N, C-alpha and C positions, 0 to 999 in steps of 0.2 A: 504494500500500500504506500504510494508516494505521498509527499506532502509533509506536514508538520511531524517533527520527530520528538522522541523522548528527550534527546540531548538538548534540543531547543527549549523545551518546556522546563527542564531542570535548570538550564542556564538562566532563563528569564526569571524564574521564581527563586533561584539560588539553592534551594534544597527541595527534595521530594516532599518533605514534611510541610514546607510552606506552600507548595503547589497543591497538596492535598487539602489544606485548610482553605486556600483561596478558591478552590473549585468546589468546596463543600462535599468532598468525598469522605467516606467513613474509613477507608483503608488505603494505605500507601501501595498495597499490592495491585490495585487497579492501575496505577501509574506505571508500576514495574511491568505489568502485563503489556502496556503500550510499547515498552522497550522491545519486547519479544515478538509482538504481533502487529505493531503499528497502531497509530492513534486513530480510533474510529472517526468516521466522517462527522458525525454529530458533535463529538467532543471538539474536533478541530474547529468547527464553526463557532461553538460556544467560547472556546479559548480565544479565537480571533476577535470576537466581540468584546470579551472581558479585557483583553490586553489592548483594546482600541487599535488593532491592526499591527501591533509590534510583532506578533507571531501570525503568520499567514496560513490559512487553511488551503488545502488543495482545492482547485476549482470545483470538482464534483461534490465536495463537502458543502460548499456554499450553495450549490444548485439543488441539493437534496431537500 
């Protein structure tokens, strides 16, 4: 799955713990799953909106 990566998310939020809190997730494991399986389109779109475009979603993620 092309587009936003785990590494970009971690760099933006500084830590996985801070990303988890900012995104309202219960578990850091969700974000670690993105490292292995790619960031789902829906989450890419949410993160792009939340970061005001600092992180960019893959085009199909925005169109979904």
